[in-house]
C-alpha positions, -999 to 999 in steps of 0.1 A, spaced: -415 -204 -326 -387 -195 -349 -376 -163 -334 -376 -183 -297 -355 -210 -312 -332 -183 -323 -329 -167 -291 -324 -199 -272 -295 -206 -296 -277 -172 -292 -280 -179 -249 -266 -214 -254 -237 -204 -274 -232 -174 -252 -229 -197 -221 -196 -215 -231 -178 -183 -237 -188 -168 -202 -180 -201 -183 -145 -199 -205 -133 -166 -188 -99 -175 -172 -97 -166 -137 -68 -139 -125 -42 -136 -98 -26 -109 -84 10 -109 -71 13 -104 -34 48 -100 -27 79 -82 -41 100 -97 -68 83 -130 -75 99 -151 -98 83 -164 -129 98 -198 -135 98 -220 -168 85 -250 -149 67 -257 -113 98 -259 -93 124 -239 -75 151 -249 -93 137 -243 -128 148 -211 -150 140 -178 -138 120 -160 -163 115 -129 -152 107 -110 -117 70 -98 -112 65 -66 -89 41 -63 -64 4 -60 -76 9 -75 -111 -25 -90 -124 -22 -123 -140 -43 -145 -161 -44 -183 -146 -39 -209 -170 -31 -241 -152 -25 -253 -115 0 -280 -108 -7 -316 -99 1 -307 -60 -16 -271 -63 12 -255 -53 21 -238 -84 1 -217 -110 10 -213 -150 2 -177 -155 4 -152 -181 15 -119 -175 0 -84 -190 29 -84 -214 23 -121 -226 52 -141 -208 40 -171 -194 53 -194 -166 49 -207 -134 45 -190 -99 43 -202 -67 10 -200 -53 14 -186 -18 27 -157 -35 -4 -146 -53 -42 -139 -44 -73 -145 -65 -83 -113 -82 -112 -96 -98 -120 -63 -108 -154 -61 -95 -138 -70 -59 -106 -52 -68 -108 -26 -38 -112 -54 -12 -82 -74 -30 -59 -43 -29 -67 -37 7 -59 -70 16 -27 -72 1 -15 -39 13 -24 -43 48 -7 -77 50 26 -63 37 24 -33 60 20 -57 89 53 -74 82 75 -70 111 102 -62 88 106 -47 50 135 -45 31 138 -9 14 133 -25 -19 99 -41 -7 86 -10 8 94 12 -18 77 -16 -42 48 -14 -18 44 25 -20 48 27 -57 21 1 -59 -1 20 -37 6 52 -57 -6 31 -91 -37 20 -80 -48 51 -55 -66 68 -80 -89 41 -90 -103 41 -57 -136 64 -53 -155 81 -29 -146 78 12 -128 46 6 -100 67 -11 -90 82 26 -79 47 36 -56 42 6 -40 77 8 -35 68 44 -17 35 32 3 56 10 18 75 38 23 44 62 44 27 30 62 59 27 72 58 65 82 19 62 106 30 31 125 50 56 131 22 80 166 12 63 175 48 55 203 63 79 217 100 79 211 128 60 229 119 29 226 83 29 255 63 13 233 40 -10 229 57 -41 190 42 -43 182 57 -8 197 90 -19 175 91 -49 146 82 -29 150 111 -4 155 134 -33 122 123 -49 102 125 -19 120 155 0 85 177 -1 70 148 21 98 143 48 116 161 73 150 151 89 153 145 128 188 152 136 189 136 170 174 104 159 196 108 124 168 96 99 142 109 79 102 111 90 72 115 71 62 153 79 33 148 106 13 176 87 6 155 57 -14 130 82 -33 161 97 -41 176 65 -54 141 56 -76 139 85 -88 174 81 -97 167 45 -117 136 59 -133 149 90 -166 129 95 -153 97 78 -147 69 100 -111 66 89 -102 100 101 -97 89 138 -72 64 125 -53 89 104 -51 115 134 -35 85 156 -8 81 131 -5 118 128 2 122 166 25 94 167 46 96 138 72 114 151 85 151 150 122 166 146 136 168 179 159 196 173 143 230 166 176 251 169 158 284 177 131 279 149 99 290 164 75 274 142 93 242 146 89 246 185 49 253 177 47 221 155 62 201 183 34 215 211 8 213 187 17 173 181 21 166 213 -12 186 227 -34 166 203 -19 136 212 -31 138 248 -65 141 232 -59 103 222 -59 76 243 -37 48 235 -59 19 221 -57 -12 240 -78 -46 240 -114 -40 246 -109 -1 251 -121 27 220 -98 55 216 -112 91 229 -127 115 203 -101 134 187 -100 172 198 -103 197 168 -97 227 185 -60 229 175 -51 233 139 -14 241 129 13 227 108 49 227 102 64 248 79 89 236 59 
């Protein structure tokens, strides 16, 4: 009887601690302002990067703001619509939802797109198993979006130049278009590594439609890359409502030589 009473006492004492676990939220936009009060005119305490995980402390009376604590101990208020609920157990699904939402944005500034790319690079190594391929594809798509605002072989903006230099091994310049592209062979290599994975066909579609340099200037391997990419593209039908893409032909394996 005494032992049973002790066990019950331990269980009851543990229950409040479990219930006291504070909810978490993840920042779902770039450069989100942390404010001193739950209003847009309040002092800005700091900016929060996309993907920052916050501890939720309090909700404003109207439910539009959360008082939160950052990983480095700062506390303040964030606008509720710029965050999403987060838990470690559901982290992969939350990451996917946040990334897909950002990639679907009609326009992304260079700052927002590069922030998205860096967020994916941080969390992708945590994704294990077949699901990792999807996040590797997200990474290439985010890199592609980061190039939308960068024009010219040597961009005038120092931040753009630094970005190109940092990722030059993953990029190729299109002279006729006057802008940088993600190398198509990076998509094809990802597709090859994940052949048989349901995401492989989606990767192949991106590879076939990613664009290639339009001016080969007599460089034979470049012409070969153009031919291979275009031939593979023919084997995939444009996806439309109510139809499925045709199976990818795997008889051609060639890559751009940088």
